[in-house]
N, CA, C and O atoms as a DFTB+ gen file, in Angstrom:
248 C
 N C O
     1  1       1.667      13.362       9.705
     2  2       0.569      13.454      10.632
     3  2       0.814      12.574      11.871
     4  3       0.426      12.938      12.981
     5  1       1.449      11.435      11.673
     6  2       1.749      10.572      12.807
     7  2       2.737      11.228      13.755
     8  3       2.593      11.146      14.975
     9  1       3.747      11.883      13.179
    10  2       4.717      12.575      13.982
    11  2       4.089      13.741      14.748
    12  3       4.414      13.976      15.911
    13  1       3.217      14.444      14.105
    14  2       2.512      15.562      14.755
    15  2       1.720      15.054      15.943
    16  3       1.722      15.684      17.001
    17  1       1.046      13.934      15.790
    18  2       0.273      13.357      16.889
    19  2       1.190      12.968      18.044
    20  3       0.871      13.187      19.212
    21  1       2.348      12.379      17.687
    22  2       3.294      11.983      18.738
    23  2       3.843      13.168      19.472
    24  3       3.990      13.115      20.693
    25  1       4.151      14.228      18.782
    26  2       4.637      15.441      19.451
    27  2       3.560      16.054      20.344
    28  3       3.863      16.557      21.425
    29  1       2.342      16.016      19.911
    30  2       1.241      16.548      20.734
    31  2       1.100      15.700      21.995
    32  3       0.885      16.253      23.073
    33  1       1.212      14.404      21.898
    34  2       1.122      13.550      23.083
    35  2       2.236      13.845      24.075
    36  3       2.012      13.860      25.286
    37  1       3.424      14.076      23.563
    38  2       4.548      14.411      24.436
    39  2       4.286      15.739      25.175
    40  3       4.551      15.850      26.372
    41  1       3.768      16.732      24.455
    42  2       3.538      18.013      25.100
    43  2       2.418      17.918      26.143
    44  3       2.448      18.618      27.155
    45  1       1.440      17.058      25.896
    46  2       0.355      16.885      26.860
    47  2       0.890      16.299      28.183
    48  3       0.475      16.704      29.269
    49  1       1.807      15.350      28.061
    50  2       2.360      14.667      29.225
    51  2       3.680      15.230      29.757
    52  3       4.340      14.601      30.584
    53  1       4.049      16.390      29.289
    54  2       5.389      16.943      29.535
    55  2       5.722      16.997      31.028
    56  3       6.802      16.544      31.407
    57  1       4.884      17.506      31.863
    58  2       5.201      17.690      33.305
    59  2       4.635      16.575      34.185
    60  3       4.716      16.670      35.409
    61  1       4.090      15.570      33.622
    62  2       3.523      14.437      34.386
    63  2       4.587      13.336      34.512
    64  3       5.456      13.207      33.649
    65  1       4.516      12.553      35.579
    66  2       5.530      11.529      35.787
    67  2       5.405      10.362      34.828
    68  3       6.412       9.722      34.526
    69  1       4.175      10.044      34.318
    70  2       4.031       8.907      33.410
    71  2       4.186       9.394      31.948
    72  3       3.737      10.487      31.605
    73  1       4.816       8.581      31.108
    74  2       5.007       8.969      29.677
    75  2       3.730       8.737      28.886
    76  3       2.810       8.058      29.341
    77  1       3.697       9.316      27.693
    78  2       2.536       9.047      26.795
    79  2       2.481       7.581      26.427
    80  3       3.514       6.921      26.315
    81  1       1.293       7.078      26.243
    82  2       1.120       5.672      25.856
    83  2       0.714       5.570      24.397
    84  3       0.337       6.555      23.762
    85  1       0.801       4.351      23.885
    86  2       0.370       4.162      22.514
    87  2      -1.099       4.425      22.298
    88  3      -1.514       4.903      21.242
    89  1      -1.880       4.108      23.311
    90  2      -3.341       4.363      23.197
    91  2      -3.633       5.868      23.120
    92  3      -4.523       6.274      22.373
    93  1      -2.930       6.675      23.851
    94  2      -3.139       8.125      23.768
    95  2      -2.728       8.593      22.377
    96  3      -3.419       9.419      21.782
    97  1      -1.615       8.080      21.844
    98  2      -1.128       8.473      20.513
    99  2      -2.160       8.060      19.454
   100  3      -2.495       8.849      18.570
   101  1      -2.656       6.834      19.546
   102  2      -3.616       6.398      18.542
   103  2      -4.883       7.212      18.602
   104  3      -5.453       7.512      17.553
   105  1      -5.364       7.593      19.802
   106  2      -6.518       8.418      19.921
   107  2      -6.289       9.799      19.301
   108  3      -7.177      10.348      18.648
   109  1      -5.097      10.351      19.509
   110  2      -4.764      11.653      18.908
   111  2      -4.694      11.561      17.401
   112  3      -5.113      12.489      16.709
   113  1      -4.170      10.456      16.868
   114  2      -4.123      10.265      15.403
   115  2      -5.563      10.160      14.858
   116  3      -5.861      10.698      13.792
   117  1      -6.446       9.472      15.586
   118  2      -7.851       9.380      15.138
   119  2      -8.525      10.751      15.131
   120  3      -9.332      11.054      14.252
   121  1      -8.178      11.582      16.132
   122  2      -8.720      12.939      16.171
   123  2      -8.274      13.726      14.913
   124  3      -9.090      14.388      14.271
   125  1      -7.010      13.646      14.584
   126  2      -6.478      14.332      13.413
   127  2      -7.118      13.775      12.161
   128  3      -7.494      14.521      11.257
   129  1      -7.244      12.429      12.111
   130  2      -7.868      11.760      10.934
   131  2      -9.308      12.268      10.745
   132  3      -9.702      12.574       9.619
   133  1     -10.065      12.357      11.779
   134  2     -11.462      12.788      11.691
   135  2     -11.543      14.227      11.162
   136  3     -12.357      14.522      10.287
   137  1     -10.715      15.105      11.685
   138  2     -10.762      16.499      11.261
   139  2     -10.292      16.640       9.818
   140  3     -10.855      17.430       9.061
   141  1      -9.283      15.896       9.435
   142  2      -8.842      15.972       8.030
   143  2      -9.874      15.360       7.083
   144  3     -10.038      15.837       5.960
   145  1     -10.560      14.327       7.517
   146  2     -11.598      13.728       6.683
   147  2     -12.697      14.753       6.409
   148  3     -13.168      14.878       5.279
   149  1     -13.083      15.450       7.398
   150  2     -14.148      16.495       7.215
   151  2     -13.604      17.604       6.297
   152  3     -14.307      18.067       5.399
   153  1     -12.379      18.017       6.521
   154  2     -11.809      19.103       5.685
   155  2     -11.726      18.693       4.221
   156  3     -12.119      19.470       3.351
   157  1     -11.233      17.515       3.929
   158  2     -11.106      17.041       2.573
   159  2     -12.499      16.824       1.935
   160  3     -12.688      17.087       0.747
   161  1     -13.450      16.352       2.723
   162  2     -14.825      16.152       2.238
   163  2     -15.412      17.496       1.814
   164  3     -16.001      17.622       0.740
   165  1     -15.237      18.509       2.688
   166  2     -15.809      19.811       2.355
   167  2     -15.145      20.477       1.128
   168  3     -15.773      21.259       0.415
   169  1     -13.884      20.152       0.910
   170  2     -13.159      20.667      -0.259
   171  2     -13.320      19.795      -1.497
   172  3     -12.736      20.060      -2.548
   173  1     -14.124      18.752      -1.349
   174  2     -14.406      17.816      -2.489
   175  2     -13.135      17.162      -2.976
   176  3     -12.929      17.003      -4.179
   177  1     -12.268      16.776      -2.022
   178  2     -10.975      16.109      -2.354
   179  2     -10.860      14.764      -1.613
   180  3      -9.785      14.422      -1.120
   181  1     -11.909      14.041      -1.537
   182  2     -11.908      12.746      -0.850
   183  2     -10.855      11.779      -1.430
   184  3     -10.212      11.087      -0.640
   185  1     -10.638      11.684      -2.749
   186  2      -9.583      10.801      -3.236
   187  2      -8.180      11.166      -2.770
   188  3      -7.355      10.285      -2.526
   189  1      -7.912      12.436      -2.649
   190  2      -6.620      12.886      -2.134
   191  2      -6.432      12.491      -0.686
   192  3      -5.341      12.099      -0.270
   193  1      -7.505      12.598       0.076
   194  2      -7.507      12.175       1.488
   195  2      -7.192      10.682       1.566
   196  3      -6.343      10.274       2.359
   197  1      -7.849       9.881       0.773
   198  2      -7.630       8.434       0.808
   199  2      -6.186       8.074       0.482
   200  3      -5.591       7.206       1.120
   201  1      -5.627       8.759      -0.530
   202  2      -4.245       8.499      -0.912
   203  2      -3.275       8.899       0.239
   204  3      -2.320       8.184       0.542
   205  1      -3.550      10.031       0.844
   206  2      -2.684      10.555       1.896
   207  2      -2.702       9.663       3.139
   208  3      -1.654       9.438       3.745
   209  1      -3.868       9.154       3.527
   210  2      -3.962       8.396       4.729
   211  2      -3.868       6.876       4.545
   212  3      -3.857       6.153       5.541
   213  1      -3.799       6.376       3.331
   214  2      -3.745       4.968       3.103
   215  2      -2.505       4.275       3.723
   216  3      -2.640       3.135       4.167
   217  1      -1.319       4.893       3.777
   218  2      -0.192       4.219       4.458
   219  2      -0.391       4.033       5.952
   220  3       0.145       3.082       6.521
   221  1      -1.149       4.914       6.609
   222  2      -1.328       4.863       8.031
   223  2      -2.501       3.960       8.459
   224  3      -2.569       3.550       9.617
   225  1      -3.390       3.661       7.564
   226  2      -4.581       2.897       7.935
   227  2      -4.296       1.498       8.523
   228  3      -4.949       1.114       9.492
   229  1      -3.366       0.746       7.980
   230  2      -3.062      -0.577       8.638
   231  2      -2.603      -0.432      10.071
   232  3      -2.898      -1.279      10.914
   233  1      -1.896       0.621      10.342
   234  2      -1.412       0.855      11.709
   235  2      -2.564       1.154      12.664
   236  3      -2.581       0.690      13.804
   237  1      -3.516       1.930      12.183
   238  2      -4.617       2.361      13.031
   239  2      -5.709       1.324      13.228
   240  3      -6.407       1.352      14.242
   241  1      -5.871       0.413      12.284
   242  2      -6.978      -0.517      12.351
   243  2      -6.661      -1.746      13.187
   244  3      -7.536      -2.597      13.343
   245  1      -5.499      -1.882      13.716
   246  2      -5.082      -3.066      14.490
   247  2      -6.039      -3.392      15.580
   248  3      -5.831      -4.356      16.317
């Protein structure tokens, strides 16, 4: 998921002179996190969601 967010940030800034920033990347990761949280909640798989995102949470909560 983190790589997907990074690639999305690169494509958003592709033709612009300034590169993607960490803040843009973190915002994109939070967007993905929110959508996945809703999806797992609707599928009644919240424990699977927590296991999947637990490695990334220390990075995002800084």
